[in-house]
C-alpha positions as CSV (number, residue, x, y, z in Angstrom):
1,M,0.1,0.0,-0.1
2,E,1.3,3.4,-0.8
3,T,2.2,5.9,2.1
4,E,-0.3,8.1,1.2
5,A,-3.2,5.7,0.9
6,L,-2.3,4.3,4.2
7,N,-2.5,7.9,5.7
8,T,-5.9,8.4,4.2
9,L,-7.3,5.2,5.3
10,I,-6.0,5.8,9.1
11,R,-7.3,9.5,9.0
12,T,-10.6,8.6,7.4
13,R,-11.5,5.5,9.6
14,R,-14.5,6.3,11.6
15,S,-16.8,4.4,14.2
16,I,-20.0,3.6,12.3
17,F,-22.9,3.0,14.6
18,P,-25.5,0.4,13.9
19,K,-28.2,2.9,13.4
20,D,-26.1,4.2,10.5
21,Y,-26.0,0.7,8.6
22,T,-28.1,-0.1,5.6
23,G,-29.2,-3.5,6.7
24,E,-27.2,-5.2,4.0
25,H,-24.9,-8.2,4.7
26,V,-21.2,-7.9,5.0
27,S,-19.5,-10.7,3.0
28,D,-18.1,-13.3,5.6
29,T,-14.9,-13.1,3.3
30,I,-14.5,-9.5,4.8
31,I,-15.1,-10.6,8.3
32,T,-12.6,-13.5,7.9
33,T,-10.1,-11.0,6.6
34,M,-10.9,-8.6,9.5
35,L,-10.1,-11.5,11.9
36,E,-6.9,-12.7,10.0
37,N,-5.8,-8.9,10.1
38,A,-6.6,-8.9,13.9
39,N,-4.4,-11.9,14.5
40,W,-1.3,-9.9,13.3
41,A,-1.5,-7.3,15.8
42,P,1.6,-6.6,18.2
43,T,2.0,-8.8,21.0
44,H,4.5,-8.9,23.8
45,K,6.2,-12.1,24.3
46,L,3.8,-13.5,21.5
47,T,1.1,-14.3,23.9
48,E,-1.6,-13.4,21.2
49,P,-4.2,-12.7,23.7
50,W,-7.1,-11.8,21.4
51,R,-10.2,-14.0,21.2
52,F,-13.3,-13.6,19.1
53,I,-16.8,-15.1,19.1
54,V,-18.7,-14.0,15.8
55,F,-22.5,-13.7,15.7
56,A,-24.1,-13.7,12.3
57,G,-27.5,-14.5,10.8
58,D,-29.7,-16.0,13.6
59,G,-26.8,-15.9,15.9
60,R,-27.4,-12.1,16.3
61,Q,-30.9,-12.9,17.7
62,K,-29.4,-15.5,20.2
63,L,-26.9,-12.7,21.3
64,A,-29.7,-10.1,21.6
65,A,-31.5,-12.6,23.8
66,L,-28.5,-13.4,25.9
67,Q,-27.4,-9.7,26.4
68,S,-30.8,-8.6,27.4
69,E,-31.5,-11.2,29.8
70,I,-28.1,-11.0,31.4
71,Y,-28.8,-7.2,31.8
72,K,-32.3,-7.6,33.3
73,S,-31.1,-10.1,35.9
74,V,-28.2,-8.2,36.8
75,T,-29.6,-4.7,37.0
76,Q,-33.0,-5.8,38.5
77,A,-30.9,-7.4,41.3
78,N,-28.9,-4.3,42.1
79,G,-31.8,-1.8,41.6
80,T,-30.4,-0.3,38.3
81,F,-32.7,-1.8,35.7
82,R,-33.6,0.5,32.8
83,E,-36.5,-0.6,30.5
84,E,-35.2,1.5,27.6
85,R,-31.6,-0.1,27.9
86,Y,-33.2,-3.6,28.2
87,E,-35.2,-2.9,24.8
88,N,-32.2,-1.7,23.2
89,L,-30.1,-4.6,23.9
90,K,-33.0,-6.8,22.5
91,K,-33.0,-4.9,19.3
92,K,-29.5,-3.4,18.6
93,P,-27.7,-6.7,17.6
94,L,-30.3,-7.0,14.6
95,D,-29.1,-3.8,13.1
96,S,-25.7,-5.2,12.4
97,S,-24.7,-7.6,9.8
98,H,-22.1,-9.4,12.2
99,I,-21.2,-8.7,15.8
100,V,-17.9,-9.9,17.2
101,L,-17.5,-10.5,20.7
102,V,-13.8,-9.5,21.6
103,Y,-12.2,-10.6,24.7
104,M,-8.7,-11.1,26.1
105,K,-7.5,-14.5,26.9
106,R,-5.0,-14.1,29.8
107,D,-1.8,-15.9,29.4
108,E,-1.8,-18.7,31.9
109,K,1.8,-18.0,32.8
110,K,1.3,-14.2,33.1
111,V,4.5,-13.4,31.4
112,V,3.6,-9.9,30.8
113,P,1.4,-7.4,32.7
114,E,-2.3,-7.6,32.1
115,V,-2.4,-4.1,30.7
116,E,0.0,-5.2,27.9
117,E,-2.5,-8.1,26.9
118,I,-5.4,-5.5,26.9
119,G,-3.2,-3.1,24.7
120,A,-2.7,-6.0,22.2
121,V,-6.4,-6.8,21.9
122,F,-6.9,-3.2,21.3
123,C,-4.4,-3.1,18.4
124,A,-6.2,-6.1,16.9
125,V,-9.4,-4.2,17.2
126,Q,-7.8,-1.4,15.2
127,N,-6.5,-3.8,12.5
128,M,-10.2,-4.9,12.2
129,Y,-11.4,-1.3,12.1
130,L,-8.9,-0.5,9.1
131,T,-9.7,-3.8,7.5
132,A,-13.4,-2.8,7.5
133,A,-12.8,0.7,6.3
134,A,-10.6,-0.5,3.6
135,N,-13.4,-2.9,2.4
136,G,-16.3,-0.4,2.5
137,A,-17.7,-1.8,5.7
138,G,-18.3,0.2,9.1
139,C,-17.9,-1.0,12.5
140,Y,-18.3,0.1,16.0
141,L,-16.8,-1.3,19.2
142,S,-19.5,-1.2,21.9
143,T,-18.2,-1.4,25.4
144,G,-21.6,-0.6,27.1
145,G,-24.4,-3.0,28.1
146,I,-23.2,-6.2,29.7
147,T,-19.3,-5.8,28.7
148,Y,-18.2,-5.4,32.2
149,F,-20.8,-7.7,34.0
150,P,-18.7,-10.7,35.3
151,E,-21.9,-12.8,34.9
152,A,-21.4,-12.4,31.0
153,K,-18.2,-14.1,31.0
154,T,-20.1,-17.3,32.3
155,V,-22.6,-17.2,29.7
156,F,-20.1,-16.9,27.0
157,G,-17.9,-19.6,28.4
158,L,-15.1,-17.5,29.5
159,S,-12.8,-17.9,32.5
160,D,-12.6,-15.6,35.4
161,E,-9.2,-14.6,34.0
162,D,-10.7,-13.6,30.7
163,R,-11.9,-9.9,30.1
164,I,-14.6,-9.1,27.7
165,I,-13.3,-5.8,25.7
166,G,-16.6,-5.2,23.7
167,F,-18.8,-5.9,20.9
168,L,-17.7,-5.1,17.5
169,H,-20.6,-4.4,15.3
170,V,-20.2,-4.7,11.7
171,G,-22.5,-3.4,8.7
172,V,-22.7,-1.5,5.6
173,P,-22.7,2.2,6.2
174,K,-25.4,4.3,4.8
175,H,-23.0,7.3,4.3
176,T,-19.1,7.1,3.7
177,N,-18.3,10.7,4.4
178,Q,-18.2,10.7,7.9
179,H,-16.2,13.6,9.4
180,S,-14.4,13.9,12.5
181,K,-12.0,16.4,14.2
182,R,-8.7,16.0,16.0
183,T,-6.7,18.6,17.8
184,P,-3.4,19.3,16.3
185,V,-0.9,16.6,17.4
186,D,1.7,19.0,18.2
187,T,-0.4,19.8,21.2
188,K,0.1,16.4,22.5
189,V,3.8,15.7,22.0
190,N,6.9,17.1,23.6
191,W,10.0,16.4,21.6
192,V,13.4,15.8,23.7
193,V,16.3,16.4,21.2
194,N,19.2,17.3,23.6
C-alpha cells in the first residue's frame, strides 16, 4: 500500500454506529479478513491474547436474547434496571450484519502485565477497523451493555481470568463521508532532542 493511501485510510476511518447501517449483509470473506488481520497485531512475548466469537445470521438474535436477559437479571438484582436499555439490547444486534465479541484470553503464565495484553487486543481491534474501512464496511466497538458484567463471562464460556473488551458491530454504512476532528498532534507531543 502506498504511504499516502495508508495515511488516508487511517485518517478517514470512523466508528460507524449500527443505526447508520443499511441492513445489507457484509461478506463473510470480509469478516474473515478482518479476523486474520487482527491476528497480526503486536503482542508482547507472542502471547496473542485476542479471542473472538462471531455472531451472524440467527446468531445475532441469540446474542440479543443473551445480552438483554443478562442485563435484566443483573440490574434488577442491584436496582439499576432501565427498561429502555433492556429493549435496546433486545434490538440493537439485529441492526448489524455481524457482531464480534472481542475478549482477552489471559496468558496462563502471566509473563506480561495484564495491561499489555489488553493493549494487544485493542491493537487487534484497530486492525479490524482499518480492514473494515478498506473494504467499504463500517464498525463500532460497543463497550456498554453487559461488557463489564462478570456474569457475562460465564454465559459466553469465558474464564474468570478472561476479560470482555467489547462487542464489535459490523455493517454496511449508509454514508461514507463521515467527518471527525482531531486537535493538532503538536498539542500532545513534547520532543526531547538534547
